[in-house]
mmCIF file as gemmi writes it, N, C-alpha and C atoms, coordinates in Angstrom:
data_model
loop_
_atom_site.group_PDB
_atom_site.id
_atom_site.type_symbol
_atom_site.label_atom_id
_atom_site.label_alt_id
_atom_site.label_comp_id
_atom_site.label_asym_id
_atom_site.label_entity_id
_atom_site.label_seq_id
_atom_site.pdbx_PDB_ins_code
_atom_site.Cartn_x
_atom_site.Cartn_y
_atom_site.Cartn_z
_atom_site.occupancy
_atom_site.B_iso_or_equiv
_atom_site.pdbx_formal_charge
_atom_site.auth_seq_id
_atom_site.auth_asym_id
_atom_site.pdbx_PDB_model_num
ATOM 1 N N . MET Axp A 1 ? -88.248 -54.144 -41.752 1 0 ? 1 A 1
ATOM 2 C CA . MET Axp A 1 ? -89.476 -53.492 -41.347 1 0 ? 1 A 1
ATOM 3 C C . MET Axp A 1 ? -89.39 -53.117 -39.865 1 0 ? 1 A 1
ATOM 4 N N . GLN Axp A 2 ? -88.874 -54.016 -39.048 1 0 ? 2 A 1
ATOM 5 C CA . GLN Axp A 2 ? -88.76 -53.714 -37.625 1 0 ? 2 A 1
ATOM 6 C C . GLN Axp A 2 ? -87.876 -52.494 -37.396 1 0 ? 2 A 1
ATOM 7 N N . PHE Axp A 3 ? -86.787 -52.423 -38.132 1 0 ? 3 A 1
ATOM 8 C CA . PHE Axp A 3 ? -85.869 -51.289 -37.974 1 0 ? 3 A 1
ATOM 9 C C . PHE Axp A 3 ? -86.522 -49.986 -38.431 1 0 ? 3 A 1
ATOM 10 N N . ALA Axp A 4 ? -87.295 -50.049 -39.517 1 0 ? 4 A 1
ATOM 11 C CA . ALA Axp A 4 ? -87.946 -48.846 -40.054 1 0 ? 4 A 1
ATOM 12 C C . ALA Axp A 4 ? -88.973 -48.279 -39.069 1 0 ? 4 A 1
ATOM 13 N N . LEU Axp A 5 ? -89.703 -49.15 -38.375 1 0 ? 5 A 1
ATOM 14 C CA . LEU Axp A 5 ? -90.705 -48.693 -37.408 1 0 ? 5 A 1
ATOM 15 C C . LEU Axp A 5 ? -90.082 -48.282 -36.084 1 0 ? 5 A 1
ATOM 16 N N . GLY Axp A 6 ? -88.941 -48.844 -35.795 1 0 ? 6 A 1
ATOM 17 C CA . GLY Axp A 6 ? -88.263 -48.575 -34.535 1 0 ? 6 A 1
ATOM 18 C C . GLY Axp A 6 ? -88.279 -49.803 -33.657 1 0 ? 6 A 1
ATOM 19 N N . PRO Axp A 7 ? -87.127 -50.386 -33.401 1 0 ? 7 A 1
ATOM 20 C CA . PRO Axp A 7 ? -87.062 -51.618 -32.621 1 0 ? 7 A 1
ATOM 21 C C . PRO Axp A 7 ? -87.316 -51.437 -31.117 1 0 ? 7 A 1
ATOM 22 N N . SER Axp A 8 ? -87.306 -50.221 -30.647 1 0 ? 8 A 1
ATOM 23 C CA . SER Axp A 8 ? -87.563 -49.992 -29.221 1 0 ? 8 A 1
ATOM 24 C C . SER Axp A 8 ? -88.238 -48.637 -29.029 1 0 ? 8 A 1
ATOM 25 N N . ALA Axp A 9 ? -88.691 -48.375 -27.817 1 0 ? 9 A 1
ATOM 26 C CA . ALA Axp A 9 ? -89.442 -47.152 -27.52 1 0 ? 9 A 1
ATOM 27 C C . ALA Axp A 9 ? -88.607 -45.882 -27.752 1 0 ? 9 A 1
ATOM 28 N N . TRP Axp A 10 ? -87.309 -45.926 -27.524 1 0 ? 10 A 1
ATOM 29 C CA . TRP Axp A 10 ? -86.497 -44.698 -27.634 1 0 ? 10 A 1
ATOM 30 C C . TRP Axp A 10 ? -86.216 -44.282 -29.07 1 0 ? 10 A 1
ATOM 31 N N . ASN Axp A 11 ? -86.415 -45.168 -30.066 1 0 ? 11 A 1
ATOM 32 C CA . ASN Axp A 11 ? -86.142 -44.77 -31.442 1 0 ? 11 A 1
ATOM 33 C C . ASN Axp A 11 ? -87.301 -45.081 -32.393 1 0 ? 11 A 1
ATOM 34 N N . GLU Axp A 12 ? -88.511 -45.145 -31.875 1 0 ? 12 A 1
ATOM 35 C CA . GLU Axp A 12 ? -89.685 -45.402 -32.712 1 0 ? 12 A 1
ATOM 36 C C . GLU Axp A 12 ? -90.072 -44.156 -33.505 1 0 ? 12 A 1
ATOM 37 N N . ILE Axp A 13 ? -90.754 -44.357 -34.637 1 0 ? 13 A 1
ATOM 38 C CA . ILE Axp A 13 ? -91.152 -43.225 -35.478 1 0 ? 13 A 1
ATOM 39 C C . ILE Axp A 13 ? -92.487 -42.628 -35.056 1 0 ? 13 A 1
ATOM 40 N N . HIS Axp A 14 ? -93.262 -43.361 -34.26 1 0 ? 14 A 1
ATOM 41 C CA . HIS Axp A 14 ? -94.55 -42.889 -33.766 1 0 ? 14 A 1
ATOM 42 C C . HIS Axp A 14 ? -94.782 -43.538 -32.413 1 0 ? 14 A 1
ATOM 43 N N . HIS Axp A 15 ? -95.457 -42.855 -31.523 1 0 ? 15 A 1
ATOM 44 C CA . HIS Axp A 15 ? -95.677 -43.363 -30.175 1 0 ? 15 A 1
ATOM 45 C C . HIS Axp A 15 ? -96.257 -44.779 -30.17 1 0 ? 15 A 1
ATOM 46 N N . ALA Axp A 16 ? -95.582 -45.703 -29.527 1 0 ? 16 A 1
ATOM 47 C CA . ALA Axp A 16 ? -95.982 -47.091 -29.303 1 0 ? 16 A 1
ATOM 48 C C . ALA Axp A 16 ? -95.967 -47.971 -30.553 1 0 ? 16 A 1
ATOM 49 N N . ILE Axp A 17 ? -95.431 -47.479 -31.686 1 0 ? 17 A 1
ATOM 50 C CA . ILE Axp A 17 ? -95.381 -48.293 -32.907 1 0 ? 17 A 1
ATOM 51 C C . ILE Axp A 17 ? -94.356 -49.415 -32.787 1 0 ? 17 A 1
ATOM 52 N N . PHE Axp A 18 ? -93.395 -49.275 -31.896 1 0 ? 18 A 1
ATOM 53 C CA . PHE Axp A 18 ? -92.398 -50.326 -31.719 1 0 ? 18 A 1
ATOM 54 C C . PHE Axp A 18 ? -93.052 -51.635 -31.276 1 0 ? 18 A 1
ATOM 55 N N . LYS Axp A 19 ? -94.224 -51.551 -30.651 1 0 ? 19 A 1
ATOM 56 C CA . LYS Axp A 19 ? -94.939 -52.771 -30.241 1 0 ? 19 A 1
ATOM 57 C C . LYS Axp A 19 ? -95.372 -53.572 -31.463 1 0 ? 19 A 1
ATOM 58 N N . ALA Axp A 20 ? -95.782 -52.895 -32.528 1 0 ? 20 A 1
ATOM 59 C CA . ALA Axp A 20 ? -96.157 -53.581 -33.767 1 0 ? 20 A 1
ATOM 60 C C . ALA Axp A 20 ? -94.935 -54.17 -34.443 1 0 ? 20 A 1
ATOM 61 N N . SER Axp A 21 ? -93.806 -53.484 -34.376 1 0 ? 21 A 1
ATOM 62 C CA . SER Axp A 21 ? -92.597 -53.98 -35.037 1 0 ? 21 A 1
ATOM 63 C C . SER Axp A 21 ? -92.133 -55.298 -34.435 1 0 ? 21 A 1
ATOM 64 N N . LYS Axp A 22 ? -92.426 -55.506 -33.164 1 0 ? 22 A 1
ATOM 65 C CA . LYS Axp A 22 ? -92.044 -56.766 -32.503 1 0 ? 22 A 1
ATOM 66 C C . LYS Axp A 22 ? -92.842 -57.956 -33.046 1 0 ? 22 A 1
ATOM 67 N N . LEU Axp A 23 ? -93.996 -57.704 -33.651 1 0 ? 23 A 1
ATOM 68 C CA . LEU Axp A 23 ? -94.856 -58.772 -34.164 1 0 ? 23 A 1
ATOM 69 C C . LEU Axp A 23 ? -94.492 -59.186 -35.594 1 0 ? 23 A 1
ATOM 70 N N . LEU Axp A 24 ? -93.656 -58.407 -36.262 1 0 ? 24 A 1
ATOM 71 C CA . LEU Axp A 24 ? -93.308 -58.678 -37.655 1 0 ? 24 A 1
ATOM 72 C C . LEU Axp A 24 ? -92.067 -59.549 -37.74 1 0 ? 24 A 1
ATOM 73 N N . HIS Axp A 25 ? -92.2 -60.666 -38.459 1 0 ? 25 A 1
ATOM 74 C CA . HIS Axp A 25 ? -91.079 -61.602 -38.631 1 0 ? 25 A 1
ATOM 75 C C . HIS Axp A 25 ? -91.07 -62.119 -40.054 1 0 ? 25 A 1
ATOM 76 N N . GLY Axp A 26 ? -89.902 -62.335 -40.621 1 0 ? 26 A 1
ATOM 77 C CA . GLY Axp A 26 ? -89.785 -62.949 -41.937 1 0 ? 26 A 1
ATOM 78 C C . GLY Axp A 26 ? -90.493 -62.175 -43.028 1 0 ? 26 A 1
ATOM 79 N N . ASP Axp A 27 ? -91.445 -62.826 -43.692 1 0 ? 27 A 1
ATOM 80 C CA . ASP Axp A 27 ? -92.158 -62.224 -44.821 1 0 ? 27 A 1
ATOM 81 C C . ASP Axp A 27 ? -93.443 -61.507 -44.412 1 0 ? 27 A 1
ATOM 82 N N . ASP Axp A 28 ? -93.621 -61.221 -43.13 1 0 ? 28 A 1
ATOM 83 C CA . ASP Axp A 28 ? -94.814 -60.502 -42.679 1 0 ? 28 A 1
ATOM 84 C C . ASP Axp A 28 ? -94.858 -59.122 -43.305 1 0 ? 28 A 1
ATOM 85 N N . GLU Axp A 29 ? -96.065 -58.639 -43.515 1 0 ? 29 A 1
ATOM 86 C CA . GLU Axp A 29 ? -96.249 -57.311 -44.087 1 0 ? 29 A 1
ATOM 87 C C . GLU Axp A 29 ? -97.192 -56.499 -43.226 1 0 ? 29 A 1
ATOM 88 N N . LEU Axp A 30 ? -97.156 -55.206 -43.398 1 0 ? 30 A 1
ATOM 89 C CA . LEU Axp A 30 ? -97.98 -54.299 -42.618 1 0 ? 30 A 1
ATOM 90 C C . LEU Axp A 30 ? -98.705 -53.363 -43.573 1 0 ? 30 A 1
ATOM 91 N N . LEU Axp A 31 ? -100.019 -53.298 -43.438 1 0 ? 31 A 1
ATOM 92 C CA . LEU Axp A 31 ? -100.833 -52.424 -44.285 1 0 ? 31 A 1
ATOM 93 C C . LEU Axp A 31 ? -101.405 -51.309 -43.405 1 0 ? 31 A 1
ATOM 94 N N . ILE Axp A 32 ? -101.121 -50.085 -43.793 1 0 ? 32 A 1
ATOM 95 C CA . ILE Axp A 32 ? -101.642 -48.933 -43.07 1 0 ? 32 A 1
ATOM 96 C C . ILE Axp A 32 ? -102.47 -48.122 -44.058 1 0 ? 32 A 1
ATOM 97 N N . THR Axp A 33 ? -103.738 -47.912 -43.738 1 0 ? 33 A 1
ATOM 98 C CA . THR Axp A 33 ? -104.629 -47.196 -44.644 1 0 ? 33 A 1
ATOM 99 C C . THR Axp A 33 ? -105.721 -46.482 -43.851 1 0 ? 33 A 1
ATOM 100 N N . ASP Axp A 34 ? -106.375 -45.537 -44.504 1 0 ? 34 A 1
ATOM 101 C CA . ASP Axp A 34 ? -107.524 -44.886 -43.889 1 0 ? 34 A 1
ATOM 102 C C . ASP Axp A 34 ? -108.831 -45.409 -44.481 1 0 ? 34 A 1
ATOM 103 N N . MET Axp A 35 ? -108.721 -46.472 -45.304 1 0 ? 35 A 1
ATOM 104 C CA . MET Axp A 35 ? -109.915 -47.078 -45.895 1 0 ? 35 A 1
ATOM 105 C C . MET Axp A 35 ? -110.677 -47.87 -44.827 1 0 ? 35 A 1
ATOM 106 N N . PRO Axp A 36 ? -111.996 -47.979 -44.968 1 0 ? 36 A 1
ATOM 107 C CA . PRO Axp A 36 ? -112.767 -48.787 -44.031 1 0 ? 36 A 1
ATOM 108 C C . PRO Axp A 36 ? -112.38 -50.27 -44.122 1 0 ? 36 A 1
ATOM 109 N N . LYS Axp A 37 ? -112.504 -50.973 -43.025 1 0 ? 37 A 1
ATOM 110 C CA . LYS Axp A 37 ? -112.134 -52.383 -42.946 1 0 ? 37 A 1
ATOM 111 C C . LYS Axp A 37 ? -112.834 -53.204 -44.031 1 0 ? 37 A 1
ATOM 112 N N . GLU Axp A 38 ? -114.116 -52.955 -44.263 1 0 ? 38 A 1
ATOM 113 C CA . GLU Axp A 38 ? -114.897 -53.717 -45.245 1 0 ? 38 A 1
ATOM 114 C C . GLU Axp A 38 ? -114.334 -53.538 -46.654 1 0 ? 38 A 1
ATOM 115 N N . GLU Axp A 39 ? -113.904 -52.322 -46.977 1 0 ? 39 A 1
ATOM 116 C CA . GLU Axp A 39 ? -113.355 -52.048 -48.305 1 0 ? 39 A 1
ATOM 117 C C . GLU Axp A 39 ? -112.017 -52.759 -48.502 1 0 ? 39 A 1
ATOM 118 N N . VAL Axp A 40 ? -111.183 -52.764 -47.492 1 0 ? 40 A 1
ATOM 119 C CA . VAL Axp A 40 ? -109.899 -53.458 -47.565 1 0 ? 40 A 1
ATOM 120 C C . VAL Axp A 40 ? -110.122 -54.962 -47.726 1 0 ? 40 A 1
ATOM 121 N N . GLU Axp A 41 ? -111.028 -55.529 -46.945 1 0 ? 41 A 1
ATOM 122 C CA . GLU Axp A 41 ? -111.325 -56.953 -47.051 1 0 ? 41 A 1
ATOM 123 C C . GLU Axp A 41 ? -111.865 -57.296 -48.43 1 0 ? 41 A 1
ATOM 124 N N . SER Axp A 42 ? -112.686 -56.422 -49.001 1 0 ? 42 A 1
ATOM 125 C CA . SER Axp A 42 ? -113.229 -56.629 -50.339 1 0 ? 42 A 1
ATOM 126 C C . SER Axp A 42 ? -112.114 -56.652 -51.383 1 0 ? 42 A 1
ATOM 127 N N . LEU Axp A 43 ? -111.14 -55.757 -51.246 1 0 ? 43 A 1
ATOM 128 C CA . LEU Axp A 43 ? -110.009 -55.729 -52.178 1 0 ? 43 A 1
ATOM 129 C C . LEU Axp A 43 ? -109.214 -57.033 -52.118 1 0 ? 43 A 1
ATOM 130 N N . PHE Axp A 44 ? -108.963 -57.522 -50.919 1 0 ? 44 A 1
ATOM 131 C CA . PHE Axp A 44 ? -108.215 -58.765 -50.772 1 0 ? 44 A 1
ATOM 132 C C . PHE Axp A 44 ? -109.028 -59.966 -51.255 1 0 ? 44 A 1
ATOM 133 N N . ASP Axp A 45 ? -110.325 -59.948 -51.023 1 0 ? 45 A 1
ATOM 134 C CA . ASP Axp A 45 ? -111.179 -61.058 -51.47 1 0 ? 45 A 1
ATOM 135 C C . ASP Axp A 45 ? -111.255 -61.137 -52.99 1 0 ? 45 A 1
ATOM 136 N N . SER Axp A 46 ? -111.212 -59.993 -53.664 1 0 ? 46 A 1
ATOM 137 C CA . SER Axp A 46 ? -111.331 -59.979 -55.116 1 0 ? 46 A 1
ATOM 138 C C . SER Axp A 46 ? -109.986 -60.117 -55.829 1 0 ? 46 A 1
ATOM 139 N N . TYR Axp A 47 ? -108.897 -60.134 -55.081 1 0 ? 47 A 1
ATOM 140 C CA . TYR Axp A 47 ? -107.565 -60.237 -55.675 1 0 ? 47 A 1
ATOM 141 C C . TYR Axp A 47 ? -107.371 -61.609 -56.31 1 0 ? 47 A 1
ATOM 142 N N . GLU Axp A 48 ? -106.808 -61.621 -57.513 1 0 ? 48 A 1
ATOM 143 C CA . GLU Axp A 48 ? -106.523 -62.875 -58.209 1 0 ? 48 A 1
ATOM 144 C C . GLU Axp A 48 ? -105.065 -62.869 -58.643 1 0 ? 48 A 1
ATOM 145 N N . ASP Axp A 49 ? -104.307 -63.839 -58.167 1 0 ? 49 A 1
ATOM 146 C CA . ASP Axp A 49 ? -102.895 -63.951 -58.493 1 0 ? 49 A 1
ATOM 147 C C . ASP Axp A 49 ? -102.744 -64.712 -59.805 1 0 ? 49 A 1
ATOM 148 N N . PHE Axp A 50 ? -101.989 -64.162 -60.749 1 0 ? 50 A 1
ATOM 149 C CA . PHE Axp A 50 ? -101.795 -64.802 -62.037 1 0 ? 50 A 1
ATOM 150 C C . PHE Axp A 50 ? -100.563 -65.699 -61.998 1 0 ? 50 A 1
ATOM 151 N N . ASP Axp A 51 ? -100.692 -66.88 -62.562 1 0 ? 51 A 1
ATOM 152 C CA . ASP Axp A 51 ? -99.591 -67.817 -62.645 1 0 ? 51 A 1
ATOM 153 C C . ASP Axp A 51 ? -99.087 -67.81 -64.084 1 0 ? 51 A 1
ATOM 154 N N . PHE Axp A 52 ? -97.855 -67.406 -64.299 1 0 ? 52 A 1
ATOM 155 C CA . PHE Axp A 52 ? -97.32 -67.3 -65.647 1 0 ? 52 A 1
ATOM 156 C C . PHE Axp A 52 ? -96.787 -68.644 -66.129 1 0 ? 52 A 1
ATOM 157 N N . THR Axp A 53 ? -96.817 -68.83 -67.43 1 0 ? 53 A 1
ATOM 158 C CA . THR Axp A 53 ? -96.428 -70.08 -68.067 1 0 ? 53 A 1
ATOM 159 C C . THR Axp A 53 ? -94.974 -70.423 -67.8 1 0 ? 53 A 1
ATOM 160 N N . ARG Axp A 54 ? -94.739 -71.698 -67.579 1 0 ? 54 A 1
ATOM 161 C CA . ARG Axp A 54 ? -93.396 -72.222 -67.426 1 0 ? 54 A 1
ATOM 162 C C . ARG Axp A 54 ? -93.126 -73.224 -68.55 1 0 ? 54 A 1
ATOM 163 N N . THR Axp A 55 ? -91.895 -73.575 -68.75 1 0 ? 55 A 1
ATOM 164 C CA . THR Axp A 55 ? -91.523 -74.521 -69.792 1 0 ? 55 A 1
ATOM 165 C C . THR Axp A 55 ? -92.306 -75.816 -69.679 1 0 ? 55 A 1
ATOM 166 N N . GLU Axp A 56 ? -92.799 -76.304 -70.816 1 0 ? 56 A 1
ATOM 167 C CA . GLU Axp A 56 ? -93.534 -77.562 -70.944 1 0 ? 56 A 1
ATOM 168 C C . GLU Axp A 56 ? -94.918 -77.548 -70.295 1 0 ? 56 A 1
ATOM 169 N N . SER Axp A 57 ? -95.441 -76.39 -69.97 1 0 ? 57 A 1
ATOM 170 C CA . SER Axp A 57 ? -96.793 -76.347 -69.416 1 0 ? 57 A 1
ATOM 171 C C . SER Axp A 57 ? -97.811 -76.27 -70.551 1 0 ? 57 A 1
ATOM 172 N N . ILE Axp A 58 ? -99.028 -76.7 -70.28 1 0 ? 58 A 1
ATOM 173 C CA . ILE Axp A 58 ? -100.095 -76.715 -71.272 1 0 ? 58 A 1
ATOM 174 C C . ILE Axp A 58 ? -100.895 -75.422 -71.169 1 0 ? 58 A 1
ATOM 175 N N . ALA Axp A 59 ? -101.147 -74.786 -72.322 1 0 ? 59 A 1
ATOM 176 C CA . ALA Axp A 59 ? -101.894 -73.531 -72.354 1 0 ? 59 A 1
ATOM 177 C C . ALA Axp A 59 ? -103.332 -73.76 -71.895 1 0 ? 59 A 1
ATOM 178 N N . VAL Axp A 60 ? -103.861 -72.858 -71.093 1 0 ? 60 A 1
ATOM 179 C CA . VAL Axp A 60 ? -105.233 -72.978 -70.596 1 0 ? 60 A 1
ATOM 180 C C . VAL Axp A 60 ? -106.213 -72.124 -71.398 1 0 ? 60 A 1
ATOM 181 N N . GLU Axp A 61 ? -105.693 -71.255 -72.273 1 0 ? 61 A 1
ATOM 182 C CA . GLU Axp A 61 ? -106.55 -70.473 -73.147 1 0 ? 61 A 1
ATOM 183 C C . GLU Axp A 61 ? -105.797 -70.134 -74.434 1 0 ? 61 A 1
ATOM 184 N N . THR Axp A 62 ? -106.543 -69.882 -75.492 1 0 ? 62 A 1
ATOM 185 C CA . THR Axp A 62 ? -105.95 -69.558 -76.785 1 0 ? 62 A 1
ATOM 186 C C . THR Axp A 62 ? -105.841 -68.046 -76.934 1 0 ? 62 A 1
ATOM 187 N N . VAL Axp A 63 ? -104.693 -67.584 -77.386 1 0 ? 63 A 1
ATOM 188 C CA . VAL Axp A 63 ? -104.455 -66.158 -77.576 1 0 ? 63 A 1
ATOM 189 C C . VAL Axp A 63 ? -104.312 -65.908 -79.067 1 0 ? 63 A 1
ATOM 190 N N . TYR Axp A 64 ? -105.103 -64.975 -79.589 1 0 ? 64 A 1
ATOM 191 C CA . TYR Axp A 64 ? -105.065 -64.621 -81.008 1 0 ? 64 A 1
ATOM 192 C C . TYR Axp A 64 ? -104.381 -63.284 -81.173 1 0 ? 64 A 1
ATOM 193 N N . ASP Axp A 65 ? -103.627 -63.161 -82.236 1 0 ? 65 A 1
ATOM 194 C CA . ASP Axp A 65 ? -102.908 -61.921 -82.507 1 0 ? 65 A 1
ATOM 195 C C . ASP Axp A 65 ? -103.706 -61.017 -83.397 1 0 ? 65 A 1
């Protein structure tokens, strides 16, 4: 991600974006959108991560075919 944004001022893709690239480390992510802040926060607040079944786990709901 740092390389894609530009690691320094002379090879950045947009003016001063290299400053943001310096803040990204490891699994950090960057979200760029034109949506209002409240709408983005609402999307993240309503997000639900699903945990898929693993061997020897107990079913939490019954599925009918």
